[in-house]
C-alpha positions, -999 to +999 in steps of 0.1 A: -006-542+482+018-570+471+020-554+436+029-520+452+055-536+475+071-553+444+071-521+424+090-500+450+112-528+463+150-528+458+162-544+426+178-574+444+146-582+462+127-614+453+104-609+423+066-613+424+068-630+391+068-667+402+037-660+423+017-644+395+004-675+376-014-687+408-026-652+416-039-647+381-058-680+381-073-672+415-085-636+412-085-626+375-122-634+369-134-611+398-107-584+396-115-549+386-099-534+355-075-513+375-062-544+393-060-563+361-039-535+346-016-535+376-012-573+374-002-571+338+023-543+346+038-564+373+040-594+349+059-573+324+083-558+349+091-592+363+104-606+330+141-602+337+139-619+371+123-651+358+138-683+348+128-697+314+104-721+330+088-694+352+085-670+323+068-697+302+044-705+330+034-669+332+030-666+295+008-697+293-016-683+320-019-650+303-026-667+270-053-688+286-070-656+300-072-639+266-095-626+253-115-612+281-140-584+288-146-577+251-109-568+247-110-540+274-080-555+292-063-568+261-039-539+256-022-545+290-021-582+284-005-579+251+021-555+265+029-580+292+034-607+267+057-585+247+079-578+278+080-615+285+092-622+250+062-643+240+056-625+207+092-620+195+094-650+171+058-646+158+064-609+152+095-614+132+077-640+111+047-616+106+067-590+087+065-610+054+027-612+058+024-575+064+045-567+033+023-590+012-008-573+025+007-539+016+016-551-019-020-564-024-035-531-013-012-511-036-019-534-065-057-530-061-058-494-050-089-486-072-110-510-051-131-490-027-123-515+001-086-508-001-089-475+018-101-493+049-074-519+045-047-492+042-061-474+073-059-507+092-023-512+081-015-477+095-033-482+128-017-516+134+017-498+140+003-485+172-025-510+183-016-546+173+001-575+190+028-574+163+030-537+159+068-540+155+062-559+123+040-532+109+066-505+118+093-525+100+071-530+069+062-493+067+098-484+071+108-506+042+084-490+017+097-468-011+088-432-009+062-435-037+046-466-023+045-451+012+029-419+000+004-438-020-005-460+009-008-430+033-031-412+008-053-443+005-055-446+043-066-410+047-095-416+024-111-440+050-126-415+075-127-434+107-140-409+133-131-433+161-094-438+154-069-424+179-042-424+152-059-403+126-042-370+135-006-384+130-018-400+098-029-367+084+004-352+094+022-379+074+000-373+044+007-336+044+044-342+049+048-350+013+039-314+005+017-323-025-015-303-028-030-334-045-034-347-009-058-319-002-091-337-012-083-366+012-076-343+041-106-321+034-128-350+045-115-346+080-125-310+083-162-320+088-177-316+122-171-346+145-201-364+161-215-348+192-217-381+210-180-386+205-165-405+235-129-397+227-135-360+225-098-349+226-089-373+199-117-358+177-105-323+183-069-331+176-078-347+143-100-318+134-071-294+142-046-314+123-068-315+092-070-277+092-033-272+099-024-297+072-045-280+046-031-247+055+006-260+051-004-274+017-019-240+008-051-259-001-084-239+000-105-242+032-139-258+023-170-238+031-190-259+056-213-231+068-243-249+054-236-278+077-234-256+109-268-242+119-266-244+157-243-218+173-221-246+188-215-260+153-206-225+140-182-219+169-165-253+163-159-245+127-147-210+136-120-225+157-109-248+129-108-218+105-086-198+128-061-227+131-062-229+093-055-192+086-028-188+113-009-217+097-011-203+061+027-196+060+024-183+025+005-152+037+017-122+057+008-119+094-016-091+085-034-112+059-037-141+083-053-120+110-076-104+085-089-137+074-095-146+111-118-116+116-150-136+104-144-166+127-136-144+156-168-126+151-187-159+153-169-167+186-177-132+200-214-138+199-215-140+237-253-143+238-252-179+226-229-190+255-210-217+235-177-202+226-159-206+259-166-243+261-157-249+224-124-229+227-117-249+259-118-281+240-092-268+215-070-256+243-072-289+261-064-311+232-025-309+236-024-306+198+013-295+200+022-329+214+008-349+185+035-372+172+047-361+137+029-327+139+063-310+136+067-328+102+041-307+085+056-288+055+066-252+059+094-231+074+075-219+105+066-237+137+031-251+138+006-227+153-014-248+178-034-222+197-049-188+189-047-174+224-013-159+216-025-140+185-059-129+200-055-127+237-080-098+241-107-116+221-103-148+241-103-129+274-136-113+264-151-147+256-141-161+290-152-129+307-187-133+293-187-169+305-181-157+341-207-131+338-234-155+324-224-190+337-259-204+335-261-197+298-230-218+289-231-249+269-208-268+247-205-287+214-201-323+227-230-339+246-207-344+276-204-309+290-190-297+324-196-261+334-168-265+360-143-270+331-155-237+315-153-217+348-118-231+356-105-221+322-121-187+323-105-179+357-072-191+345-074-171+313-083-138+331-055-143+355-030-142+326-049-121+300-073-100+320-069-065+333-077-045+364-113-040+353-118-077+358-110-077+395-146-068+405-160-097+385-133-120+400-142-109+435-177-122+429-163-156+422-138-155+451-165-169+475-174-198+453-169-231+472-151-248+444-135-221+423-130-194+448-092-201+452-087-197+415-104-164+415-083-152+445-052-162+427-063-143+396-070-112+416-036-113+432-019-117+399-038-088+384-032-066+414+005-074+413+008-068+376+012-030+376+039-032+403+057-058+383+056-037+351+069-007+371+097-028+385+106-041+350+106-006+335+128+007+364+153-021+359 
């Protein structure tokens, strides 16, 4: 409650900052993660209101509490220390160390261990106490050294990195097809036990889009995909690839999508709706640096625009056979599939879907979505008539 009062108080109100050292010492050990996170946010926000002695006292307490909880709370603690200015001097001095490490990697790039070192240098820009030092060092590289280091980093396939998708975008940005083999590695199916599912999907999408913009051949992974869910996942990647082949005509792109669409249209397997939903949910278009991929056209991030009828048919089948639905990842929620199916039919369905939607309108959890979809479809003819009349 004290934190919330402090957050929404007027700027000239007394700061909670001077109280935080004693509060942290007293309750940190038994505080839940959400409370710890809020305490660190309060510490960072109080920086400007503290005297030098108060600021140093708060810094000392936070330093004493790190590391904790196997690093689960460390990100918020590091952010608080940054706002309090505790890392400024150390970060500035760390730039020379980062540059020396980069030089060592580039000088020994044939060493198999250097791929992991380069990937670590890349990720440290986003997830390191001295991330500013890494940003500065990367920005100071020559174009050739930067491209070489990026290409080396891409060869270290870390399936658990949140920062793999922007790395692949940077690798493809150079426009050199020689980067293709490194990017191809990332077109493999992600682990089914993946915890960060959206990160895995974004990286998978980026790999396919990057290959397409480099006009590099799409690898044939059909032998790796025996279960229907695996086939559906690869089919989504293939569609992203072909829709982004800006060297082909629109007709050629859609023709190449026919095979993957046929895989997704095998409604009897009940996997396509969930798999497509993972791709729609990934917010791929918001990936930092995605717009830097080579090519004169905007990046194609979804295939619903190009194939609305096919996608509607997939979601229609999911509503008709909900108990048959399953997904690619082990963590699967049928409610997610039903919500996406109802939303899709609202925008891409037709009057023939109203009867199916009425059956869902009495569902205790999803009925309101079905009712909204029915209203939209019933109003659609009147809206079209009004538009034509105007």
